[in-house]
C-alpha positions, 0 to 999 in steps of 0.5 A: 780624616775619619778613623774606622774602628774596624776589628782588623784595625784594632787588632793591628794596632794592638799587635804593634803596641805589644811589639813596641812594648816588648822592644822597650822592655827588652832593651831596658833589661839588657841595660840592667844586665850590663850594669849588674855585670859591671858592678860585680867586676868592680866589687871583685877588684875592690875586694882584692885591693881591699884585702892587700891595702894595709900590707902595701901601705906598710911596705911602702912606708918602710921602703921595702921596695922589692917586697912591695913590687913583688906583691903588686906584680902578684896582684896584677898577674893573679887578677885578670881584671887589673891592667896596671897597678902602681904607687904615686905620692901625689893624688892623681886626677882620676879619683874614682872608677871613672874611665876604669881607674881606681885610686886608694889612699895608703895610710900608716898610723892615720897618715897618708903616705901615698896613693895606690892607682889601679887601672882595670878592665871589665873582662867578664862583661866582655866575655859574657857579651861575646859568648851570648851575642849570637844567641841573643841575636837569634832569640830576638830574630826568632821572636820577631819572626814569631810575632810576624807570623802571629800578625799575619795569621790574625790579619788573615783571619780578620780579613777573611771575617771581613770578606765573610761579613760582606757576603752575609751583608749581600744575602738576598732574603728573597732568594736565600742561597748558601755562601762559601768560605773565603779561606781554608781556616777551620774557624772560618769554615765553622762560622760559614757552616753555622751561617749556612745552617742559620740561612737554611733555618730562615729559608724553612721558616720563610716557607712555613710563614708562607704556608701559614699565610695561605692557611690564614687566607683560607681561615679568613675565607672560612671565618667570612672575614673580609675588608673594604675601603671607601675613598672620601675624595674620589668616592671609590669603593673597593672590597675583598672577594670574601665580602661578596661571598659573605653578603651572597651577592654577584662578584662579577659586578663591582660593588659601589658604595651605594650598593654596600649601604643598600644592603643594610636594614634601614635603621641599621644603615642610619646607625652605620652612617652615624658611626662613620661620622663619629669616627671621622670627627674623633679619629678613633676606630670603632666597631659594631654589629649591624643587620643586613637584609639581602634578597630576603636573607638576614645577615649580621656583620661585625664591622670595625672602622678606621679613618685615615687622612693624609695629604694624599688621601682621606678614606675609611678602612673597614673589616667585616666579620660574619657573626650571624651564627653567634648573634642568633645563638646569643639571641636564643640564649637570651630568649631562653633567659625569659622563656621556657625552652619546652613551650617557648612561653615566658618563664617565672622570671618574666612573670615576676618582671611583668607583675612588678611592671603592672603593680607600678600602676596602683590604680589598675586591677589585674587577676593572677590565674594559677593553673596546675594539671591534676595528677600530672606526676602520674602521667610522667611516671607512667609514660616518661618525661618525653611523653609528658613534655609533648603533652605540655606543649599541646597544653600550652598551644591550647591556652594560647588558642583561648585568646583570653590574654597575651600574658601566659607563663609557664613557671615550672613543671605543669604550672601555668599562670595567666595575667588578666587585665581590664576585667569588670568583676570576679564573674568575668574572671570566673567565666575565663576560668570556666573556659580554661577548665573546659579547654583543658578537660578534653582528650589528648593523644601523644605517641598513639596514647589517648588520655584525659586530664583536668586542671585546678585553678587558683585566682588572686586579684591585685590589689584586693587580695594583696598589694605585694607583688611577691604575695600574689603568686603565693596566694593564687598558688594557695587558692589552686591547692584549695581547688585540688583539695576540693576535688580538682577540675575546678577553680577557687578565688583566694579568700579568708578560708585559705588561712587553714592552708597557712596554718598547715604551712605554719605547722610544717614550718614549726616541725621543720624548725624543731628538726633543724635542731636535731641530727636524725630527722633531716638526712643528707642524701647523695646523687653520684656524678660520674666522669663521662670518660671513665664512668667513675664517681668523682663527686656527688650532689648533696640532697636532703630528705626529711624523716619526721616522726609525725609527718613521715618521709617528706621530700624537699618539694614539700618542705623547702617552699615552706622554709623559703616562706618562713625564713628557715631557708638560711638555717636549713642551708647552714644545716646542710653545709655543716653536715656536708663538711662533717661528711667530707671530714669523715670521708678523709679517713675512707680510701674509697671516698677520700678523693670525692668532692661534694656539690651543695645547693645554696638558696638565693636567700642564703647567697645574698645573706651578708653573713654567708661568707663569714659562715663559710670561714667559720666552717673551715676553721672548725672542720679541717677539710680541703675547701676545693672538695666543696662545690657551691651551687647557685642557680643561674637565676639567683646569680643574676638578681644582683649581678654586681653583688654576685660577682663580688661574693663569688670572688670571695668564695673562690678566694677561700678555695671553694669550687663554684657551679652555675646550676640549671644553666640555660634556664636563666638569663645570664649573658656571655659577657656576664659569664666572663666576669664571674669566677665559676668552675662548672656549668650544670646543664639543666635536665630539661635540655638533656631529656630530649637531646636524642630527639629534639634538634633544638635541644641538641643545639642548645646543649652543644652551645652550652658545652662550647661556652664552657670550653671557651671559658675552660670550665667543666660541664655537668649534664643533669637528667641523664636517663638513657644510654643514648643520652650518655653517648651523645653527651660523651661525643659532645665532650661533656665532662660529668654525668648525673641522672637515673641512668646511674643512680638516684639520690641515696643515703650515705651507706648506699652511696658508698656501696655504689661508689665501690661497685661503679669505680671497681667495674670501671677500673 
């Protein structure tokens, strides 16, 4: 027989056990009381006899019978417990208190002369039990009634809990209703009320889940998330309605497996079938993005496949997600990594890759034609960047239309490079240069303004002028500057005469090296960065100006290329970093500037220098500043030269407490996967995207994409080149975090910067 250990049975057993223990304890105590009373009365009798035993023995020995009898009668009369007292000469059979009889020997001078026999009764005990018998019985009966009541109360409670438990167990979760209390006990009512409160909450949560499921279905519809199944045994194919909508096909005609496969682009279909085969063999799910061609439209679907095989079925189960927008956006970003966003021509990085590719074939000659527009800065300054950009797009189309070569690159500003292969002689290259000069030297019209421009061309030949790829562009650049020096609108080949230009570079390098040892020639300038929401200055980008006693005021675009070519760039970077730390150390004492942080540009050479991290640590030891107030800026292009090294170095920089910004984002070639792996804090949107954001839909999309990318990584964005209020409005609407540009301030020295911060932050308070 199986015993059920329910709460009711356990409590019942506990109560019975308690009652049994109490009865045993009560009876045991009664016995102890009886023994104690008996002992007391016996001791009382013995005390009375003991006080008179010597007198009795003397009277008996000398035969004073009358006095003896008087004494015995007196004891009997005065001691209620003594029932009979007498003297016998022989020892009676009862020698102790057994059967209420006590015997005492009578001695005179050590000789027993007789025995005193005393028969007694327990008077006090009888009186005690007669007096308290009624009260004791009442107490016992009352106690048992009390226990019976407690037992009934507990048993009723537990029975009610049993009933309540059964009602809870029988609740139908699909039709939740309140339950009633099985009795009137307050506790049961409280428990029942709590259960009903819980049931109400469950019902509300079920309703919320139902609503969430509906929202999820709507979200799947919005996200174009669909599902499908293909049964290998029956050949049946089924799919959700969303797949019809995603593919843009008629849902009234059931889609078959062959129909589904036909929508794949041919190569993609073969790749999809190969993946099905792998999944079937391995049993491991897989996913991939596939290209679909449907009625002339292109779709990209991310398909996740699982294989299920049981005794009853064998099928593929798939999920399809429309990622067309994401793929096209990624392609656009990747296109921008290798192409100039303004002209769509390959950029400087693509040029470097192409030169390396051509140089691998050492037997093949090719020419590098470097084109720079004469006085382009005047056009930009006179008519604005928008005007200049429109002109550059017309110029790019003109160069492509020449059909001299398919290798045409825009490497920055107004600089274009052509790579010419399979030429016979310099004469042939000269003919090409003449064509370029003639094509460019024509009248242009932009925004109703007609103007005339010329260009200067420098030509370098591989391997005649250099076998080093990195020198080819430099040599062509030097030849181009020779053409400008000689009057512009002409071309020059690189030759020995260029040594003079090298000497000039050497002179600048020499002066620069000297200036780096001083503190009053290379100056820090600060361009404010403002918070879009508050328009308060929160940071500044550190820029440098060179005020040389002989060369005069030199801008970075003149001396930084020299620094890079003469290996002074690391020393210059160290100088800028040190002065930036010193500035922040001074700002800590200035309430107006103490909360600002500085962004410092780091060259590629410095970034990849093995001692760079050690130098940052050294600066932190010598200058007690918060490292989070220094933001290290590296360009996107620099960061990708060695991706693994970049990730390692940036993590070390981040571990020291510095902030990290990716500069000129969108002009490089990093992938979204790469961004996910590096610990950056800020994306700086290149000004080439910002300047036409109010006119160029593509620029607007690119900036929106970059800001959304930053948001997805929980990073900040800084827009460079903000020059108009319209720029500001658009970027604020896109939730860009920071602004930097001439709309607010150009780069200024430390005194002017403090004045600007004071005015700007006070007016925005």
